[in-house]
Steps between C-alpha positions, in 0.01 A plus 500: 500500500125547542283798429545817706180701542540877511239684704551868409343772710549807711409295811397819676486301731507126437204320660358153561321501163836524321640219715195276446543528122874429526447196724229367268725523191782321683278234661333419165848483345432766239838642604804354670605840636311826539659843513321813618631773266458828685431776249618847599239667278212346308467673159119475536483659845628834619424416860550769762502243784796301366737412782871528420614192304769380743245490782251306285779257410585460869136423585474240221826332613369474854152388388641206303774402743460132569282442192635215289602585142409870526744783451496873435651677199597866467615493136280797407669724758799551268292548184380830346160614628240417437629154418300261288444130552651399167823684593519326837436162337781560249740597778402203716556263207839659439596467869354150545526327159443157658156598634165497328272779622121524513293807579235502773213746464142562598212472255464878503850531353430238235205708379730794426809296412481607134577856622828394662822602326627212282229267628542271196864441593397408855223271375728327249775426752329444834212311655244726669335360812180698545316492834139610557410848621167601653257626237714387205356221288760307303408239246741266327762678299627406159856598590701184558726660763214621722414266786196587712561385857238455767698675772309612809352848512569673828293813568788731590678774310806715559276809484283357782807425710636853464157635598489270807844619611389864477188418704688287756307183409659162575671337200506144635359266240580741215880479505747248644528553875877547476458821292209665683724728710721584201199596286349707782832681547566572131146584395393673820646840407 
């Protein structure tokens, strides 16, 4: 069985930038499968605007419907909060011993990766696919498990999308068309 890439995030909401990175990693055969791991609570963010996890999961499922080799994972929903990546990776390995997992992250996360809980364990046991982020300069890394990928940078963020919903601005082009109405409904409080 090939490598399964794990794209962790709050996906509050998922957008075309996330999907462009996922498609790139699959098309370039960095991963055979890619799972969006919806995090109920990021230990680094105490975000007030965080939509309820089941609704974010629903949006991700719909956004990737019809996408080859993409799936959604809710493993962190049953874990203590905040959950940590190393714990989720351990549990995934326990539940799917036949799979090899890689972590997908932006360059901004790589810069602070040494602050993550048990980051050495993650680094020792998993490949890290690191995609570029605006304003973050990454040079070659000495870590053998870090792979810098030249994934496209799409100028969209979940924060921008939430702002657009509040202002009634059209989301076409920022999120998959099939989830526009769902995002407007859930984030339009």
